[in-house]
A tleap script that builds the chain and sets N, CA, C and O, in Angstrom:
source leaprc.protein.ff14SB
mol = sequence {
  NMET ASP ARG GLN ASP SER ASN GLU VAL GLU
  LYS SER LEU TYR GLN ARG HIE ALA ASP PHE
  CYS LYS VAL LEU SER HIE PRO THR ARG LEU
  GLN ILE ILE ASP ILE LEU HIE ASP ARG GLU
  MET THR VAL THR ASP LEU ALA GLY GLN LEU
  GLN VAL ALA VAL GLY ASN LEU SER GLN HIE
  LEU ASN LEU MET LYS GLN ARG ARG VAL LEU
  GLU SER ARG LYS GLU GLY ASN THR VAL ILE
  TYR ARG LEU ALA ASN ALA LYS MET THR LYS
  ALA CYS GLY LEU ILE ARG GLU ILE LEU PHE
  GLU GLN MET GLN GLN ASP ASN ALA LEU PHE
  LYS ARG MET ASP ARG SER PRO ALA PHE ARG
  GLN SER ILE HIE GLY SER GLN GLY CARG
}
set mol.1.N position { -34.800 -5.297 3.083 }
set mol.1.CA position { -33.857 -5.223 4.192 }
set mol.1.C position { -34.298 -4.071 5.103 }
set mol.1.O position { -34.470 -2.941 4.646 }
set mol.2.N position { -34.477 -4.364 6.379 }
set mol.2.CA position { -34.889 -3.301 7.296 }
set mol.2.C position { -33.681 -2.505 7.779 }
set mol.2.O position { -32.535 -2.835 7.473 }
set mol.3.N position { -33.963 -1.455 8.538 }
set mol.3.CA position { -32.911 -0.531 8.978 }
set mol.3.C position { -31.848 -1.225 9.833 }
set mol.3.O position { -30.660 -0.934 9.692 }
set mol.4.N position { -32.257 -2.129 10.708 }
set mol.4.CA position { -31.288 -2.832 11.567 }
set mol.4.C position { -30.357 -3.709 10.727 }
set mol.4.O position { -29.147 -3.731 10.952 }
set mol.5.N position { -30.921 -4.425 9.766 }
set mol.5.CA position { -30.100 -5.247 8.876 }
set mol.5.C position { -29.136 -4.377 8.082 }
set mol.5.O position { -27.977 -4.742 7.885 }
set mol.6.N position { -29.616 -3.235 7.632 }
set mol.6.CA position { -28.783 -2.308 6.862 }
set mol.6.C position { -27.613 -1.811 7.702 }
set mol.6.O position { -26.492 -1.706 7.203 }
set mol.7.N position { -27.863 -1.506 8.973 }
set mol.7.CA position { -26.796 -1.054 9.877 }
set mol.7.C position { -25.767 -2.156 10.106 }
set mol.7.O position { -24.568 -1.884 10.164 }
set mol.8.N position { -26.225 -3.389 10.236 }
set mol.8.CA position { -25.314 -4.515 10.434 }
set mol.8.C position { -24.442 -4.728 9.195 }
set mol.8.O position { -23.244 -4.986 9.309 }
set mol.9.N position { -25.042 -4.622 8.036 }
set mol.9.CA position { -24.280 -4.772 6.795 }
set mol.9.C position { -23.237 -3.664 6.700 }
set mol.9.O position { -22.090 -3.909 6.325 }
set mol.10.N position { -23.647 -2.436 7.046 }
set mol.10.CA position { -22.715 -1.310 6.991 }
set mol.10.C position { -21.561 -1.506 7.967 }
set mol.10.O position { -20.408 -1.254 7.617 }
set mol.11.N position { -21.857 -1.956 9.199 }
set mol.11.CA position { -20.798 -2.218 10.177 }
set mol.11.C position { -19.844 -3.292 9.664 }
set mol.11.O position { -18.626 -3.172 9.797 }
set mol.12.N position { -20.408 -4.331 9.082 }
set mol.12.CA position { -19.591 -5.412 8.541 }
set mol.12.C position { -18.693 -4.904 7.418 }
set mol.12.O position { -17.530 -5.294 7.315 }
set mol.13.N position { -19.240 -4.034 6.584 }
set mol.13.CA position { -18.450 -3.472 5.484 }
set mol.13.C position { -17.302 -2.617 6.016 }
set mol.13.O position { -16.181 -2.698 5.514 }
set mol.14.N position { -17.582 -1.793 7.036 }
set mol.14.CA position { -16.510 -0.978 7.635 }
set mol.14.C position { -15.423 -1.862 8.243 }
set mol.14.O position { -14.237 -1.547 8.140 }
set mol.15.N position { -15.821 -2.960 8.874 }
set mol.15.CA position { -14.833 -3.869 9.459 }
set mol.15.C position { -13.972 -4.501 8.374 }
set mol.15.O position { -12.753 -4.590 8.514 }
set mol.16.N position { -14.612 -4.939 7.291 }
set mol.16.CA position { -13.853 -5.511 6.175 }
set mol.16.C position { -12.914 -4.474 5.562 }
set mol.16.O position { -11.782 -4.789 5.194 }
set mol.17.N position { -13.389 -3.246 5.458 }
set mol.17.CA position { -12.565 -2.170 4.906 }
set mol.17.C position { -11.335 -1.959 5.790 }
set mol.17.O position { -10.218 -1.838 5.286 }
set mol.18.N position { -11.539 -1.916 7.095 }
set mol.18.CA position { -10.416 -1.742 8.027 }
set mol.18.C position { -9.438 -2.908 7.929 }
set mol.18.O position { -8.224 -2.703 7.920 }
set mol.19.N position { -9.962 -4.132 7.855 }
set mol.19.CA position { -9.095 -5.306 7.727 }
set mol.19.C position { -8.303 -5.257 6.422 }
set mol.19.O position { -7.124 -5.609 6.390 }
set mol.20.N position { -8.954 -4.822 5.355 }
set mol.20.CA position { -8.276 -4.706 4.069 }
set mol.20.C position { -7.152 -3.672 4.149 }
set mol.20.O position { -6.063 -3.889 3.618 }
set mol.21.N position { -7.422 -2.552 4.814 }
set mol.21.CA position { -6.385 -1.519 4.952 }
set mol.21.C position { -5.200 -2.027 5.759 }
set mol.21.O position { -4.067 -1.613 5.513 }
set mol.22.N position { -5.440 -2.920 6.724 }
set mol.22.CA position { -4.339 -3.509 7.488 }
set mol.22.C position { -3.424 -4.319 6.572 }
set mol.22.O position { -2.204 -4.315 6.736 }
set mol.23.N position { -4.022 -5.008 5.613 }
set mol.23.CA position { -3.220 -5.784 4.658 }
set mol.23.C position { -2.313 -4.837 3.872 }
set mol.23.O position { -1.183 -5.193 3.539 }
set mol.24.N position { -2.797 -3.650 3.581 }
set mol.24.CA position { -2.040 -2.687 2.775 }
set mol.24.C position { -1.046 -1.879 3.610 }
set mol.24.O position { -0.378 -0.991 3.081 }
set mol.25.N position { -0.942 -2.171 4.893 }
set mol.25.CA position { -0.145 -1.332 5.779 }
set mol.25.C position { 1.343 -1.671 5.804 }
set mol.25.O position { 2.061 -1.213 6.693 }
set mol.26.N position { 1.808 -2.451 4.861 }
set mol.26.CA position { 3.236 -2.776 4.800 }
set mol.26.C position { 3.756 -2.472 3.395 }
set mol.26.O position { 3.143 -2.880 2.408 }
set mol.27.N position { 4.882 -1.756 3.295 }
set mol.27.CA position { 5.411 -1.381 1.972 }
set mol.27.C position { 5.655 -2.569 1.044 }
set mol.27.O position { 5.447 -2.458 -0.164 }
set mol.28.N position { 6.090 -3.698 1.588 }
set mol.28.CA position { 6.335 -4.869 0.735 }
set mol.28.C position { 5.041 -5.354 0.099 }
set mol.28.O position { 5.027 -5.730 -1.073 }
set mol.29.N position { 3.965 -5.348 0.859 }
set mol.29.CA position { 2.690 -5.804 0.310 }
set mol.29.C position { 2.177 -4.843 -0.762 }
set mol.29.O position { 1.577 -5.274 -1.746 }
set mol.30.N position { 2.409 -3.560 -0.575 }
set mol.30.CA position { 2.027 -2.584 -1.608 }
set mol.30.C position { 2.846 -2.803 -2.881 }
set mol.30.O position { 2.324 -2.691 -3.990 }
set mol.31.N position { 4.125 -3.115 -2.712 }
set mol.31.CA position { 4.970 -3.410 -3.877 }
set mol.31.C position { 4.484 -4.660 -4.597 }
set mol.31.O position { 4.501 -4.716 -5.827 }
set mol.32.N position { 4.054 -5.653 -3.847 }
set mol.32.CA position { 3.540 -6.890 -4.456 }
set mol.32.C position { 2.329 -6.569 -5.332 }
set mol.32.O position { 2.228 -7.052 -6.460 }
set mol.33.N position { 1.422 -5.763 -4.815 }
set mol.33.CA position { 0.237 -5.379 -5.596 }
set mol.33.C position { 0.655 -4.647 -6.853 }
set mol.33.O position { 0.105 -4.895 -7.926 }
set mol.34.N position { 1.618 -3.752 -6.737 }
set mol.34.CA position { 2.086 -2.992 -7.901 }
set mol.34.C position { 2.727 -3.911 -8.940 }
set mol.34.O position { 2.472 -3.771 -10.136 }
set mol.35.N position { 3.544 -4.833 -8.493 }
set mol.35.CA position { 4.226 -5.750 -9.414 }
set mol.35.C position { 3.237 -6.674 -10.123 }
set mol.35.O position { 3.373 -6.950 -11.314 }
set mol.36.N position { 2.244 -7.145 -9.375 }
set mol.36.CA position { 1.298 -8.114 -9.941 }
set mol.36.C position { 0.119 -7.457 -10.654 }
set mol.36.O position { -0.860 -8.131 -10.976 }
set mol.37.N position { 0.199 -6.164 -10.902 }
set mol.37.CA position { -0.954 -5.474 -11.484 }
set mol.37.C position { -1.360 -6.012 -12.849 }
set mol.37.O position { -2.531 -5.928 -13.218 }
set mol.38.N position { -0.428 -6.552 -13.592 }
set mol.38.CA position { -0.780 -7.019 -14.943 }
set mol.38.C position { -0.184 -8.385 -15.287 }
set mol.38.O position { -0.095 -8.760 -16.456 }
set mol.39.N position { 0.222 -9.122 -14.245 }
set mol.39.CA position { 0.838 -10.423 -14.538 }
set mol.39.C position { 0.811 -11.333 -13.307 }
set mol.39.O position { 0.525 -10.905 -12.188 }
set mol.40.N position { 1.117 -12.579 -13.560 }
set mol.40.CA position { 1.303 -13.570 -12.511 }
set mol.40.C position { 2.809 -13.752 -12.314 }
set mol.40.O position { 3.600 -13.537 -13.233 }
set mol.41.N position { 3.188 -14.149 -11.103 }
set mol.41.CA position { 4.607 -14.413 -10.845 }
set mol.41.C position { 4.758 -15.508 -9.805 }
set mol.41.O position { 3.892 -15.719 -8.957 }
set mol.42.N position { 5.887 -16.198 -9.900 }
set mol.42.CA position { 6.225 -17.205 -8.895 }
set mol.42.C position { 6.808 -16.506 -7.669 }
set mol.42.O position { 7.223 -15.348 -7.731 }
set mol.43.N position { 6.829 -17.227 -6.572 }
set mol.43.CA position { 7.408 -16.703 -5.334 }
set mol.43.C position { 8.871 -16.331 -5.553 }
set mol.43.O position { 9.321 -15.273 -5.113 }
set mol.44.N position { 9.608 -17.205 -6.232 }
set mol.44.CA position { 11.028 -16.960 -6.474 }
set mol.44.C position { 11.256 -15.702 -7.304 }
set mol.44.O position { 12.140 -14.902 -7.000 }
set mol.45.N position { 10.452 -15.531 -8.356 }
set mol.45.CA position { 10.585 -14.340 -9.198 }
set mol.45.C position { 10.229 -13.067 -8.429 }
set mol.45.O position { 10.900 -12.044 -8.556 }
set mol.46.N position { 9.161 -13.149 -7.630 }
set mol.46.CA position { 8.772 -11.993 -6.811 }
set mol.46.C position { 9.876 -11.643 -5.809 }
set mol.46.O position { 10.218 -10.474 -5.637 }
set mol.47.N position { 10.426 -12.662 -5.154 }
set mol.47.CA position { 11.493 -12.434 -4.167 }
set mol.47.C position { 12.688 -11.760 -4.831 }
set mol.47.O position { 13.288 -10.849 -4.261 }
set mol.48.N position { 13.030 -12.210 -6.035 }
set mol.48.CA position { 14.145 -11.597 -6.750 }
set mol.48.C position { 13.870 -10.154 -7.104 }
set mol.48.O position { 14.743 -9.300 -6.948 }
set mol.49.N position { 12.679 -9.869 -7.574 }
set mol.49.CA position { 12.357 -8.497 -7.962 }
set mol.49.C position { 12.282 -7.575 -6.751 }
set mol.49.O position { 12.688 -6.415 -6.821 }
set mol.50.N position { 11.760 -8.094 -5.639 }
set mol.50.CA position { 11.650 -7.288 -4.421 }
set mol.50.C position { 12.946 -7.260 -3.611 }
set mol.50.O position { 13.112 -6.428 -2.719 }
set mol.51.N position { 13.854 -8.168 -3.927 }
set mol.51.CA position { 15.116 -8.320 -3.196 }
set mol.51.C position { 14.863 -8.618 -1.711 }
set mol.51.O position { 15.439 -7.991 -0.822 }
set mol.52.N position { 13.977 -9.602 -1.476 }
set mol.52.CA position { 13.691 -10.063 -0.117 }
set mol.52.C position { 13.825 -11.578 -0.086 }
set mol.52.O position { 13.782 -12.240 -1.122 }
set mol.53.N position { 13.987 -12.112 1.111 }
set mol.53.CA position { 14.100 -13.563 1.275 }
set mol.53.C position { 12.752 -14.219 0.986 }
set mol.53.O position { 11.696 -13.657 1.279 }
set mol.54.N position { 12.807 -15.405 0.412 }
set mol.54.CA position { 11.587 -16.143 0.068 }
set mol.54.C position { 10.740 -16.392 1.316 }
set mol.54.O position { 9.515 -16.282 1.258 }
set mol.55.N position { 11.373 -16.727 2.440 }
set mol.55.CA position { 10.633 -16.978 3.680 }
set mol.55.C position { 9.852 -15.758 4.133 }
set mol.55.O position { 8.686 -15.866 4.513 }
set mol.56.N position { 10.488 -14.610 4.094 }
set mol.56.CA position { 9.830 -13.360 4.470 }
set mol.56.C position { 8.687 -13.057 3.513 }
set mol.56.O position { 7.594 -12.687 3.942 }
set mol.57.N position { 8.936 -13.211 2.233 }
set mol.57.CA position { 7.925 -12.946 1.222 }
set mol.57.C position { 6.733 -13.888 1.377 }
set mol.57.O position { 5.586 -13.466 1.227 }
set mol.58.N position { 6.994 -15.139 1.671 }
set mol.58.CA position { 5.919 -16.121 1.816 }
set mol.58.C position { 4.934 -15.724 2.906 }
set mol.58.O position { 3.731 -15.946 2.765 }
set mol.59.N position { 5.430 -15.140 3.988 }
set mol.59.CA position { 4.533 -14.676 5.048 }
set mol.59.C position { 3.584 -13.600 4.520 }
set mol.59.O position { 2.386 -13.628 4.803 }
set mol.60.N position { 4.122 -12.660 3.759 }
set mol.60.CA position { 3.290 -11.602 3.174 }
set mol.60.C position { 2.271 -12.197 2.198 }
set mol.60.O position { 1.092 -11.842 2.224 }
set mol.61.N position { 2.736 -13.096 1.348 }
set mol.61.CA position { 1.850 -13.699 0.353 }
set mol.61.C position { 0.729 -14.495 1.008 }
set mol.61.O position { -0.418 -14.429 0.568 }
set mol.62.N position { 1.053 -15.245 2.057 }
set mol.62.CA position { 0.023 -16.026 2.749 }
set mol.62.C position { -1.037 -15.126 3.378 }
set mol.62.O position { -2.230 -15.413 3.286 }
set mol.63.N position { -0.608 -14.047 4.014 }
set mol.63.CA position { -1.562 -13.102 4.596 }
set mol.63.C position { -2.448 -12.501 3.509 }
set mol.63.O position { -3.665 -12.405 3.674 }
set mol.64.N position { -1.839 -12.102 2.409 }
set mol.64.CA position { -2.599 -11.488 1.318 }
set mol.64.C position { -3.577 -12.488 0.692 }
set mol.64.O position { -4.666 -12.113 0.258 }
set mol.65.N position { -3.187 -13.729 0.652 }
set mol.65.CA position { -4.072 -14.769 0.116 }
set mol.65.C position { -5.233 -15.026 1.084 }
set mol.65.O position { -6.380 -15.160 0.656 }
set mol.66.N position { -4.939 -15.095 2.381 }
set mol.66.CA position { -5.987 -15.291 3.385 }
set mol.66.C position { -7.025 -14.178 3.328 }
set mol.66.O position { -8.217 -14.426 3.503 }
set mol.67.N position { -6.573 -12.953 3.082 }
set mol.67.CA position { -7.474 -11.793 3.031 }
set mol.67.C position { -8.058 -11.558 1.644 }
set mol.67.O position { -8.699 -10.538 1.394 }
set mol.68.N position { -7.831 -12.512 0.748 }
set mol.68.CA position { -8.377 -12.516 -0.611 }
set mol.68.C position { -7.903 -11.347 -1.473 }
set mol.68.O position { -8.610 -10.889 -2.371 }
set mol.69.N position { -6.695 -10.878 -1.182 }
set mol.69.CA position { -6.061 -9.877 -2.032 }
set mol.69.C position { -5.381 -10.586 -3.202 }
set mol.69.O position { -5.364 -10.077 -4.323 }
set mol.70.N position { -4.821 -11.764 -2.930 }
set mol.70.CA position { -4.151 -12.565 -3.953 }
set mol.70.C position { -4.834 -13.914 -4.112 }
set mol.70.O position { -5.519 -14.406 -3.216 }
set mol.71.N position { -4.621 -14.484 -5.276 }
set mol.71.CA position { -4.999 -15.873 -5.561 }
set mol.71.C position { -3.743 -16.578 -6.035 }
set mol.71.O position { -2.791 -15.938 -6.482 }
set mol.72.N position { -3.745 -17.890 -5.938 }
set mol.72.CA position { -2.577 -18.643 -6.404 }
set mol.72.C position { -3.035 -19.895 -7.122 }
set mol.72.O position { -4.167 -20.355 -6.971 }
set mol.73.N position { -2.115 -20.428 -7.908 }
set mol.73.CA position { -2.319 -21.722 -8.557 }
set mol.73.C position { -0.978 -22.427 -8.574 }
set mol.73.O position { 0.076 -21.798 -8.473 }
set mol.74.N position { -1.035 -23.738 -8.702 }
set mol.74.CA position { 0.199 -24.523 -8.720 }
set mol.74.C position { 0.435 -25.096 -10.097 }
set mol.74.O position { -0.481 -25.546 -10.785 }
set mol.75.N position { 1.689 -25.062 -10.467 }
set mol.75.CA position { 2.169 -25.773 -11.662 }
set mol.75.C position { 3.294 -26.667 -11.176 }
set mol.75.O position { 4.425 -26.212 -11.001 }
set mol.76.N position { 2.990 -27.919 -10.961 }
set mol.76.CA position { 3.982 -28.827 -10.373 }
set mol.76.C position { 4.264 -28.399 -8.950 }
set mol.76.O position { 3.354 -28.318 -8.125 }
set mol.77.N position { 5.540 -28.123 -8.660 }
set mol.77.CA position { 5.932 -27.661 -7.324 }
set mol.77.C position { 5.975 -26.140 -7.214 }
set mol.77.O position { 6.301 -25.600 -6.157 }
set mol.78.N position { 5.651 -25.461 -8.292 }
set mol.78.CA position { 5.746 -24.008 -8.326 }
set mol.78.C position { 4.388 -23.372 -8.036 }
set mol.78.O position { 3.372 -23.764 -8.610 }
set mol.79.N position { 4.385 -22.382 -7.136 }
set mol.79.CA position { 3.171 -21.630 -6.827 }
set mol.79.C position { 3.257 -20.292 -7.552 }
set mol.79.O position { 4.265 -19.589 -7.478 }
set mol.80.N position { 2.182 -19.958 -8.252 }
set mol.80.CA position { 2.128 -18.728 -9.035 }
set mol.80.C position { 1.024 -17.847 -8.457 }
set mol.80.O position { -0.101 -18.301 -8.246 }
set mol.81.N position { 1.361 -16.577 -8.202 }
set mol.81.CA position { 0.426 -15.643 -7.576 }
set mol.81.C position { -0.058 -14.600 -8.572 }
set mol.81.O position { 0.647 -14.235 -9.513 }
set mol.82.N position { -1.287 -14.126 -8.339 }
set mol.82.CA position { -1.881 -13.048 -9.123 }
set mol.82.C position { -2.837 -12.284 -8.201 }
set mol.82.O position { -3.226 -12.783 -7.145 }
set mol.83.N position { -3.207 -11.078 -8.612 }
set mol.83.CA position { -4.189 -10.306 -7.859 }
set mol.83.C position { -5.552 -10.972 -7.974 }
set mol.83.O position { -5.913 -11.488 -9.031 }
set mol.84.N position { -6.299 -10.956 -6.888 }
set mol.84.CA position { -7.644 -11.522 -6.900 }
set mol.84.C position { -8.624 -10.602 -7.619 }
set mol.84.O position { -9.624 -11.059 -8.174 }
set mol.85.N position { -8.330 -9.304 -7.607 }
set mol.85.CA position { -9.218 -8.334 -8.238 }
set mol.85.C position { -8.360 -7.182 -8.764 }
set mol.85.O position { -7.641 -6.538 -8.000 }
set mol.86.N position { -8.439 -6.930 -10.054 }
set mol.86.CA position { -7.616 -5.885 -10.684 }
set mol.86.C position { -7.940 -4.484 -10.171 }
set mol.86.O position { -7.128 -3.572 -10.322 }
set mol.87.N position { -9.100 -4.303 -9.576 }
set mol.87.CA position { -9.472 -2.981 -9.048 }
set mol.87.C position { -8.541 -2.550 -7.916 }
set mol.87.O position { -8.444 -1.360 -7.614 }
set mol.88.N position { -7.851 -3.515 -7.285 }
set mol.88.CA position { -6.917 -3.172 -6.210 }
set mol.88.C position { -5.807 -2.260 -6.716 }
set mol.88.O position { -5.353 -1.363 -6.005 }
set mol.89.N position { -5.378 -2.499 -7.943 }
set mol.89.CA position { -4.343 -1.651 -8.529 }
set mol.89.C position { -4.851 -0.227 -8.662 }
set mol.89.O position { -4.130 0.724 -8.359 }
set mol.90.N position { -6.091 -0.077 -9.113 }
set mol.90.CA position { -6.668 1.261 -9.248 }
set mol.90.C position { -6.809 1.945 -7.895 }
set mol.90.O position { -6.502 3.129 -7.756 }
set mol.91.N position { -7.274 1.196 -6.897 }
set mol.91.CA position { -7.454 1.766 -5.560 }
set mol.91.C position { -6.107 2.224 -4.983 }
set mol.91.O position { -5.999 3.329 -4.451 }
set mol.92.N position { -5.106 1.386 -5.088 }
set mol.92.CA position { -3.777 1.746 -4.580 }
set mol.92.C position { -3.191 2.901 -5.375 }
set mol.92.O position { -2.531 3.775 -4.812 }
set mol.93.N position { -3.428 2.909 -6.677 }
set mol.93.CA position { -2.946 4.001 -7.522 }
set mol.93.C position { -3.565 5.330 -7.132 }
set mol.93.O position { -2.881 6.353 -7.121 }
set mol.94.N position { -4.843 5.326 -6.815 }
set mol.94.CA position { -5.521 6.545 -6.400 }
set mol.94.C position { -4.938 7.063 -5.084 }
set mol.94.O position { -4.713 8.264 -4.932 }
set mol.95.N position { -4.700 6.169 -4.150 }
set mol.95.CA position { -4.095 6.564 -2.875 }
set mol.95.C position { -2.699 7.139 -3.107 }
set mol.95.O position { -2.331 8.141 -2.495 }
set mol.96.N position { -1.923 6.508 -3.988 }
set mol.96.CA position { -0.571 7.007 -4.299 }
set mol.96.C position { -0.633 8.406 -4.916 }
set mol.96.O position { 0.205 9.255 -4.614 }
set mol.97.N position { -1.622 8.646 -5.776 }
set mol.97.CA position { -1.790 9.978 -6.367 }
set mol.97.C position { -2.042 11.018 -5.282 }
set mol.97.O position { -1.454 12.100 -5.300 }
set mol.98.N position { -2.921 10.685 -4.337 }
set mol.98.CA position { -3.226 11.600 -3.235 }
set mol.98.C position { -1.966 11.882 -2.425 }
set mol.98.O position { -1.679 13.034 -2.100 }
set mol.99.N position { -1.216 10.836 -2.100 }
set mol.99.CA position { 0.008 11.002 -1.311 }
set mol.99.C position { 1.053 11.825 -2.064 }
set mol.99.O position { 1.742 12.653 -1.469 }
set mol.100.N position { 1.168 11.596 -3.361 }
set mol.100.CA position { 2.125 12.361 -4.167 }
set mol.100.C position { 1.730 13.834 -4.201 }
set mol.100.O position { 2.590 14.709 -4.106 }
set mol.101.N position { 0.438 14.112 -4.336 }
set mol.101.CA position { -0.027 15.499 -4.306 }
set mol.101.C position { 0.299 16.151 -2.966 }
set mol.101.O position { 0.701 17.314 -2.924 }
set mol.102.N position { 0.131 15.414 -1.880 }
set mol.102.CA position { 0.472 15.939 -0.562 }
set mol.102.C position { 1.962 16.235 -0.463 }
set mol.102.O position { 2.362 17.252 0.104 }
set mol.103.N position { 2.781 15.347 -1.015 }
set mol.103.CA position { 4.228 15.575 -1.003 }
set mol.103.C position { 4.584 16.828 -1.790 }
set mol.103.O position { 5.439 17.607 -1.368 }
set mol.104.N position { 3.936 17.023 -2.928 }
set mol.104.CA position { 4.185 18.218 -3.730 }
set mol.104.C position { 3.781 19.476 -2.966 }
set mol.104.O position { 4.491 20.482 -2.999 }
set mol.105.N position { 2.635 19.417 -2.276 }
set mol.105.CA position { 2.184 20.567 -1.493 }
set mol.105.C position { 3.156 20.859 -0.358 }
set mol.105.O position { 3.479 22.018 -0.099 }
set mol.106.N position { 3.624 19.811 0.320 }
set mol.106.CA position { 4.597 19.986 1.399 }
set mol.106.C position { 5.874 20.607 0.872 }
set mol.106.O position { 6.442 21.496 1.506 }
set mol.107.N position { 6.333 20.145 -0.287 }
set mol.107.CA position { 7.545 20.673 -0.890 }
set mol.107.C position { 7.367 22.146 -1.255 }
set mol.107.O position { 8.261 22.958 -1.016 }
set mol.108.N position { 6.213 22.492 -1.833 }
set mol.108.CA position { 5.955 23.881 -2.205 }
set mol.108.C position { 5.919 24.762 -0.963 }
set mol.108.O position { 6.444 25.875 -0.978 }
set mol.109.N position { 5.299 24.271 0.122 }
set mol.109.CA position { 5.237 25.021 1.370 }
set mol.109.C position { 6.647 25.236 1.927 }
set mol.109.O position { 6.980 26.336 2.368 }
set mol.110.N position { 7.467 24.192 1.907 }
set mol.110.CA position { 8.830 24.316 2.420 }
set mol.110.C position { 9.625 25.340 1.616 }
set mol.110.O position { 10.379 26.133 2.180 }
set mol.111.N position { 9.451 25.316 0.291 }
set mol.111.CA position { 10.167 26.285 -0.550 }
set mol.111.C position { 9.740 27.717 -0.229 }
set mol.111.O position { 10.576 28.619 -0.178 }
set mol.112.N position { 8.427 27.927 -0.011 }
set mol.112.CA position { 7.952 29.268 0.342 }
set mol.112.C position { 8.507 29.680 1.699 }
set mol.112.O position { 8.921 30.824 1.886 }
set mol.113.N position { 8.513 28.741 2.645 }
set mol.113.CA position { 9.032 29.045 3.975 }
set mol.113.C position { 10.519 29.359 3.911 }
set mol.113.O position { 10.998 30.267 4.590 }
set mol.114.N position { 11.242 28.613 3.100 }
set mol.114.CA position { 12.686 28.804 2.994 }
set mol.114.C position { 13.024 30.181 2.428 }
set mol.114.O position { 14.068 30.748 2.750 }
set mol.115.N position { 12.145 30.715 1.590 }
set mol.115.CA position { 12.379 32.048 1.013 }
set mol.115.C position { 11.951 33.162 1.959 }
set mol.115.O position { 12.283 34.326 1.735 }
set mol.116.N position { 11.222 32.821 3.008 }
set mol.116.CA position { 10.727 33.813 3.950 }
set mol.116.C position { 11.855 34.294 4.859 }
set mol.116.O position { 12.493 33.485 5.532 }
set mol.117.N position { 12.108 35.608 4.886 }
set mol.117.CA position { 13.171 36.127 5.767 }
set mol.117.C position { 12.936 35.786 7.243 }
set mol.117.O position { 13.888 35.492 7.965 }
set mol.118.N position { 11.689 35.822 7.693 }
set mol.118.CA position { 11.408 35.514 9.100 }
set mol.118.C position { 11.746 34.056 9.419 }
set mol.118.O position { 12.303 33.761 10.476 }
set mol.119.N position { 11.409 33.153 8.503 }
set mol.119.CA position { 11.713 31.742 8.719 }
set mol.119.C position { 13.217 31.516 8.707 }
set mol.119.O position { 13.750 30.800 9.555 }
set mol.120.N position { 13.897 32.126 7.746 }
set mol.120.CA position { 15.355 31.957 7.656 }
set mol.120.C position { 16.031 32.479 8.916 }
set mol.120.O position { 16.972 31.864 9.419 }
set mol.121.N position { 15.554 33.614 9.429 }
set mol.121.CA position { 16.118 34.169 10.648 }
set mol.121.C position { 15.866 33.239 11.832 }
set mol.121.O position { 16.744 33.052 12.674 }
set mol.122.N position { 14.658 32.650 11.899 }
set mol.122.CA position { 14.355 31.775 13.031 }
set mol.122.C position { 15.236 30.530 13.012 }
set mol.122.O position { 15.631 30.033 14.067 }
set mol.123.N position { 15.548 30.022 11.815 }
set mol.123.CA position { 16.404 28.830 11.698 }
set mol.123.C position { 17.857 29.194 11.986 }
set mol.123.O position { 18.511 28.562 12.815 }
set mol.124.N position { 18.346 30.197 11.309 }
set mol.124.CA position { 19.768 30.550 11.453 }
set mol.124.C position { 20.044 31.247 12.766 }
set mol.124.O position { 21.132 31.105 13.324 }
set mol.125.N position { 19.072 32.004 13.274 }
set mol.125.CA position { 19.235 32.681 14.539 }
set mol.125.C position { 19.268 31.716 15.702 }
set mol.125.O position { 19.976 31.955 16.681 }
set mol.126.N position { 18.513 30.623 15.618 }
set mol.126.CA position { 18.448 29.658 16.730 }
set mol.126.C position { 19.684 28.772 16.775 }
set mol.126.O position { 19.962 28.159 17.806 }
set mol.127.N position { 20.439 28.692 15.666 }
set mol.127.CA position { 21.621 27.838 15.639 }
set mol.127.C position { 22.756 28.434 16.462 }
set mol.127.O position { 23.606 27.703 16.970 }
set mol.128.N position { 22.774 29.750 16.593 }
set mol.128.CA position { 23.866 30.396 17.313 }
set mol.128.C position { 23.649 30.428 18.809 }
set mol.128.O position { 24.515 30.892 19.550 }
set mol.129.N position { 22.522 29.949 19.261 }
set mol.129.CA position { 22.225 29.990 20.697 }
set mol.129.C position { 22.851 28.866 21.459 }
set mol.129.O position { 22.684 28.777 22.675 }
savepdb mol mol.pdb
quit
């Protein structure tokens, strides 16, 4: 593979990565990945667990299936969904760990600021104006 081909492959990979991140940009879709991490579920069961309407959920599931995040199979009239690749759970879990660490850091910073006399004065002093 020459350098130009390598650059094209890299650009294509970045585009796919961006498209994949768009799929993950909705909390309901992230919950679906979390729920399906170790099992298959029907649309009805997923809707019940997520407490969302089946119609709304179906839109999310169809998008996730189109982007190859989910796979499905039919048993009679019932559609059963599963993750297309179990590594998605690990990837989402890693991102959640990073976000949780950031939340902890933000909380620690707020606690330090709250104990600071200068910060307390700036908050309480500005309220009387």
